N, C-alpha and C positions, 0 to 999 in steps of 0.2 A: 564582235559587239560587246562582249563582257568587258574587255579591256577599255574600249571606247567609252562605255557607260561609266566605269569607275573613274576614268580620267576626267570625264565631264563633271562628275559629282565633286571631285576634289577641286577642280578648277573653279566651279561656281560657288563652292563653300556654302551649300544649302545646309542650314543648321539642322533641319529635321529630315534630311535626306537619308534614306536607308536602302541598301541594295538587297532586294528580296527576289529570290528565284524559285520558280515552281516548274516541274517537268510533268508532262503527260506521258506516262510510262510507255504507252503503246506507240505513240507517234514521235516520241523524243522531241516534243515541241517546247522549246525553252522560252519562258516569259520573264522579263526583267522589269521590276517595279522600281521607279525612282520617287519614293516618298515613304514616309513613316506611317504605317497603318496600325491601328490598335489590334486589328484582327487579321490573321493570315488568310481568311477565307476570301478576301477580295481577289486574290490571284486565281482561285478556283472559280469564282463567279465570272471572271473575264473569260476563262477557258470554256465555261459552260454556256454563257449567254452571248459571248462575242462582244464586239465593239460597243453595243448599246447597253451593256451591263450598267453603265453609268446612270441610266435613267432609274435604276433601282436604289441608288444611293440617296441618303438623306443627310444634308449638312453642307458645309463649305469646304472646298478642296481645290487643289491644283496639283496635278501629278502627271507623270510621263510613264508610258509603257513601251518597252521594246519587245516585239513579238518575233522571235527567231524563225517561227514557222512560216509566217507570211512575209517576213522582211519589212515590217512596218514599224515606224516609231509614231506613237500616238500621244498627243498632248490634250489633256482634259481640264476643263475649268467649270466651276460650280455654276448653278443656275443664274444667280444674281451677279456673278462676277466679283464676289467679296474677296476671294483670293486672286492676286495678280499672277499672270504668267506671260512673260515676254519671250520673243524669239527673233532670231535673225539668221540669214543664210549666206554668209560671206563665202564666195568662191564655191558654192554648192555644199558647204558644210553647215549642218543645223546646230545652232547654239541656242540654248534656252535657259531661263532662270526666273526667279520670283521678283527680280527688280533689275532695272537697267544696269546698275553698277556690276552686277554679276556677269552680264554679257561683256562688259568692258574689260574683264579679266582675260578674255580671249585675245590673242595677239593680232588677229585679223579684224578686230572691231575697234573703231575709234569713235569717241563721242563727238559727232558733228551734227549741226543743224542746217536746215535749208529754209526756203520761203514758207513751205507748208508748216514747219515747226513754229515759226513766228506767228503765223495765222492762227494756229491752234492755241498757243499760249495767250496771245493778246486779244483774240476775238471771243473765245468762249471759256477761257480759264476761269476758275480752277477745274471746270469740267473738261472732258476730253471726248473726242469722237470715238465711239467704240472701235477697238482694233488698232487705233493710232498710237504708236509708241513714241511719238514726238521726235526722237532722234532719227537721223537719216538711216534708212534700211532696217529699222526696228519696228516690229509689230507686236500686237497682243492678241492672244486667243480670245475670241468673243465670249461673253457670258452665255451659258447654256449651250456651248459648242464644244466639239473636239476637232482637232486638226490631225490629219493623217499624212505622214511623210513616207515616201517610198521611192524606189528607183523610177517609178512611172510618173512621179511628180508629187504634188500636194493637193489635198482635198479637204474642204471645210464642211462639217456636218453639224446641223442644229438638232439637238436632242430634246430641247425644251424651249418654250417661248410663252410670253404672256398671251392670254386670250381674253376676249370680252364676252360677258354673258349677262343677261338681265338679273338684277338682284331681286329675288322674290321672297326672301326671309323677312319675318316680322322684326320689329325693333328689338324685342326681347331675345329672339333667336340670334340676331346679329351680335348683340352684346355677349351672349353665351359663347358663340363661336369665336369671336375675337379674343375673349378672355382665355378660352382653351388654347388657342394658337399661340398667344403670348406666353402663357405659362409653360406650354410644352416646349417652346423654343428656348426659354431660359433654362428649364430643367435639363434639356439635352446638352446645353453648353456647360452645365455643371459637371459633366463627365470629363475628368481631367486626371493626368498623372500627378499633378501637383495641386496644392490648395488654390482655390479661386477667390478673388476679391471683387469688389465693385467700386466704380466711381460714383459718388453721390453728390449731386449738385442741388438737390432739393426740388428739382423740376419733376413733372409728372413721369417723364420717361425713365430717368435713373432711379426714381423712388419706387416705381413698380418693379423694375429689375432687382433692386436691392431687397425689397420686401419678399419677393419670391425666392431669391437666392438665400436670404437669411433663414427663411422657413425650411428650405431644403437641408441646410447645414444643421439647424437645430434638431431636426429629426434624427440626425446621425450623432447628436451630442457634441456638435462643434459650433464655433462662433465665427461668423463672417467678418473678415477685415473690410472696412470701408475707408475711402479717402475723399476728402473734399479739397478744393483748390480756391485760392484767392490771391489777389495782388496786394502787395504792401501799400498801406495807406488808402486802401479802397474805401474805407469808411469816411474819408475826407473828400476824395476826388471822384467817386463813382457818379456817372451820369447815365440816366435812363435812355434807352434807345429801342428801336423796333425789335431787335433780336434779343435784348436782355432788358426788359422794363424794370426789373428790380434786382437787388443783390441776392446772391445765393444763400448766404450764411443763415438768415432767419429760418429759411425753409429746410436747410440741412438740420438745424437743431430740432425742428418740429419732427422730422423723420426719425432722428436718433432717439427721441422720447418714445417712439412707438416700436422701433426695431432694436433688438438686442444685438449690437455689433461691437467689434473693437475698432474704434474710429480714430483716424489721424487727420489733423488739420494741416494742410501744406500751404506754403506761401511763396510768392515769387516777387522779387524786387524788379524795378525798371531796368537796372543795370544788368541783372541776370537775364532778363528777357531779351535785351539787346544782344548780349553775347550768344544767346541760343539761336538767334536768327540765322546765323551762318551754318550751324550744325543742322538746323531743320532743313535747309536747302540740300545739304549733303545727304541727309537721310532720305529725302524724297527723290533725289536726283533731278528735281525740277523746281522751278519757282512755284510757291504755293500761296497759302493764305497768311503769310507773314507772322503776325503776333499770335494768331490762332495755332498755327503749326509749332511755333517756337515754344509757346507756353505748354502745349500738350506734350511735346518731346521732353521738356525739362521736368514736368511733373511725373511723366512716366519713368524717367530715370530715377526719381526718388522712390516711387512705388516699387520699382524693380528690386530694391533692397529688401523688400518684405515679401512680395508676391510676383510671380512671373506670368500669371494669367489673370486677366481682368475682364469683367463684363461692364458695358457702358450703355447709355441711352442713345448712342450715335445712330443716325439714320432714321430715328423715329419721326423726326420732323418731315422727312421726305414721305414716309408711309402714311402718317396721320395728319398731314397738312399743318405743320407748326410754323412754317416760314411765312413772312408777311405777304408774299405773292400768292398764297393760297386763300387769303381772306380780304386783302385790300383791293377794291375794285379796279383801281388804276393800274395795278400790277397784274392782277388776275386776268384782266381783259387785254393786256398788252400783246400785240402781235409780234412776239419775239421772246428770246430768253430774258427773263426779268433781271438777271445779274449782269447782262451785257447791254443794258439800255443806252449807256454812253461809253463808248470805247476810246474816246479822244484822249482821256487822261492816261490810258495804258500805253499810248504811243508817243507820249510827250518826250521821252528820253531818246527817241530815234532821230536820226538825221532826216532831212527833207527828202533826199532821193530814195531812202528806204520806205518812208511812209507813202510816198507817191506810188510805189510798186505794190504796197499791201492794201488791198481793199478789205479792211477789217469788218466794216459793216456788212458788205456783200457776203463775206465768208460766214459770218455769224448767221445771216439770214438764210443762206443755203443749208447750213447744218440744222437750223431750226425747222425748215421745211422738210428735210429728210426725217427728222425726229417725229414730226407730226404725221408724216406719211407712213412711217413704220409702226406707229402706235396702234394697238388693236381698237376697233370701233364696233359699236352695235349697228345693226341695219338702220339706215336712215341718218346716221351721224355724219 
């Protein structure tokens, strides 16, 4: 198992993978960790609490454990599925990694797609059905789950899930609790081996993150690096839309007047954006959100020259209802995924015989109903 684990680590080229071994002296039970942990106590926690020790962890993670005593390989993923963890079992061999291209390094895994792959990409993309790895034979450990692999087979275990409960707090108590949770989340992410920076768009989300992070660093006598992004000639050609009604720059400058940071303004030309489209697909291993992915990848490459870890306001729109379909009645009340209202344009490049076989609308509808069914509900809902 040790040699197999080391070989797999080198094969998948996990940047933060570290081989960590702990022995229980009495039983000679060897446990191998495939991840870099800041604290070695995780190995002892596993030995003490067993498989469900993961429920005691706070944060985002994806890691593997080989337990020589039980002959089990366990793959763990954080509660919200922030960290990806893919796996495949060609010929009975378990191969896992943090992205599909890592698995493609294995000689028995070839990137191929099938009908289900096209249905996923064209019907509900950029979303994905939980656990679906898009490529044939590839899967993803579900959020809030761990997967057990042994000679007896494989078993999926849910250690955390969303629940529904009546909200009984007052408005003032709700504000206090949300403020605490947001501040606590940002402060926890400030713990890093290298300096942390933030992306600052001037919006509510990134501004809150920046203000909290800047305050944390000022207490330590340090100054936060911040970065904002814009497109060349945006002052001439910017057009308001539902997702971005106004330009970022004026609000970035307002924030900078209130927060003491080292700020860098970054810019991207149309030609640079076009060239980054191909790199963005390579980075994701999948088709994505075109100019959104390409611009983010390009700007991240510039930020990486200064900082390797950054905090952003990403996913705040999902949590706090920032997208149009959370407040526009025609989208909010639509019986289906709002981003898949019309899938005809997505199949325009396919030949007729392929589109005839793909029921894109039916597939999207089925996934939507599954999602609604799996969502927690209060009695009577």
